[in-house]
C-alpha positions, -999 to 999 in steps of 0.1 A, spaced: -694 131 167 -728 119 178 -739 117 215 -739 79 213 -703 78 204 -693 102 231 -675 88 262 -694 89 294 -685 111 323 -674 81 342 -650 71 314 -634 106 315 -632 104 353 -615 70 351 -590 84 325 -582 112 348 -575 88 377 -553 68 353 -532 99 347 -528 104 385 -517 68 390 -492 71 361 -478 103 376 -472 86 409 -456 57 392 -434 79 371 -423 99 401 -415 67 420 -395 54 391 -375 86 389 -369 87 427 -355 51 426 -338 52 393 -306 31 390 -289 54 364 -294 79 336 -309 52 313 -330 32 337 -356 12 317 -381 15 345 -381 53 341 -385 49 303 -414 25 308 -431 48 333 -427 78 310 -444 59 282 -472 49 305 -477 85 316 -477 97 280 -503 71 269 -525 79 299 -523 116 293 -531 112 256 -561 90 264 -574 115 290 -569 144 266 -589 127 238 -618 117 261 -619 151 277 -622 167 243 -648 142 230 -670 146 260 -666 183 270 -648 199 240 -619 208 263 -582 201 262 -554 198 288 -530 226 294 -500 204 290 -484 183 262 -465 151 266 -446 136 237 -459 102 226 -439 71 230 -433 70 192 -415 104 194 -391 93 222 -360 73 216 -355 43 238 -327 44 264 -292 39 250 -283 2 251 -252 2 228 -216 -5 238 -204 15 268 -171 22 251 -179 21 214 -151 14 189 -169 27 159 -197 51 151 -220 58 122 -234 93 113 -267 92 95 -277 125 78 -308 134 58 -314 169 44 -344 178 22 -344 206 -3 -369 221 -27 -357 232 -61 -369 268 -56 -351 284 -86 -345 259 -114 -328 284 -137 -303 293 -111 -295 256 -105 -292 250 -143 -269 280 -147 -245 267 -119 -245 232 -135 -236 248 -169 -206 266 -153 -195 233 -137 -195 217 -171 -176 246 -187 -150 246 -159 -144 208 -164 -143 214 -202 -169 187 -207 -198 189 -231 -229 169 -222 -266 175 -219 -266 169 -181 -268 206 -173 -299 210 -194 -322 191 -171 -329 196 -134 -320 160 -124 -288 162 -144 -279 196 -129 -284 181 -94 -261 153 -103 -234 177 -114 -239 199 -83 -236 171 -58 -207 156 -77 -188 189 -76 -194 200 -40 -195 183 -6 -230 181 10 -219 204 38 -209 231 13 -242 227 -6 -260 231 27 -242 264 35 -247 277 -1 -281 262 -9 -297 296 -18 -269 303 -42 -277 271 -60 -314 278 -62 -324 254 -34 -346 259 -4 -340 240 28 -366 216 42 -363 193 72 -330 177 82 -319 152 108 -286 138 120 -283 106 140 -251 93 156 -251 56 164 -224 36 182 -212 1 175 -184 -23 185 -168 -24 151 -171 -9 116 -193 -29 92 -176 -48 64 -170 -28 33 -200 -25 11 -223 -42 37 -249 -14 40 -244 7 9 -276 -5 -9 -299 4 21 -280 27 44 -309 37 67 -328 4 71 -308 -13 98 -306 15 124 -309 2 160 -327 29 180 -311 17 212 -276 24 197 -284 61 190 -260 82 210 -276 115 200 -300 129 174 -305 165 161 -336 175 141 -343 207 123 -378 214 109 -400 244 101 -427 228 122 -407 237 153 -407 274 142 -444 272 135 -450 259 170 -430 288 185 -448 313 164 -482 299 175 -471 301 211 -461 337 207 -494 345 189 -513 329 217 -494 350 243 -502 382 224 -539 373 221 -544 363 257 -522 389 274 -547 412 292 -521 438 298 -511 440 261 -514 476 247 -524 480 211 -504 513 208 -470 502 221 -443 529 225 -410 521 207 -382 509 230 -355 534 240 -324 525 220 -302 534 249 -317 509 272 
């Protein structure tokens, strides 16, 4: 970045003051919160996140330094729950990604499925056909628990539970099951991703690199301890 495009010292200082103000507002909102899902706390959180992100960017652009803390952005946070207090229905949205790590293993399983069903077709001879046979034979949870056996490798997965007053009409959402999710109706969400493991490994590596007391020749731990 050229010097002309760099923020001024005054702009960095102003961004730091904005973070301080946002911190005070967030604390005040938390202290006077009206409940677990107080929208004022949510708004103050987003303002704090935006102010911290701006300050971090300007600090880096001007001084090539970063802040020692990380605040999730507003896009990463779900809004406060605003669904029915006593829901009469719920929807469970699940997505699991897999890589076809061992196609031959997958094809072999598909062939066994065909033989067991005493059906002769060419489906088991292609990867997409084998996947159709596999998911037609086993429940998704069983495939998740046996994915290595089927030649698959796990990717990211997510599970969302949403609440509603009543179950949708039959066939209403089947063509686009994930398009009409209301974030404010999400009761809980669980994400699994290798990126979380990478972050933890990076943190551990940083601790090892920066620990001044770390000894290169560590003695093995006593097994009796």
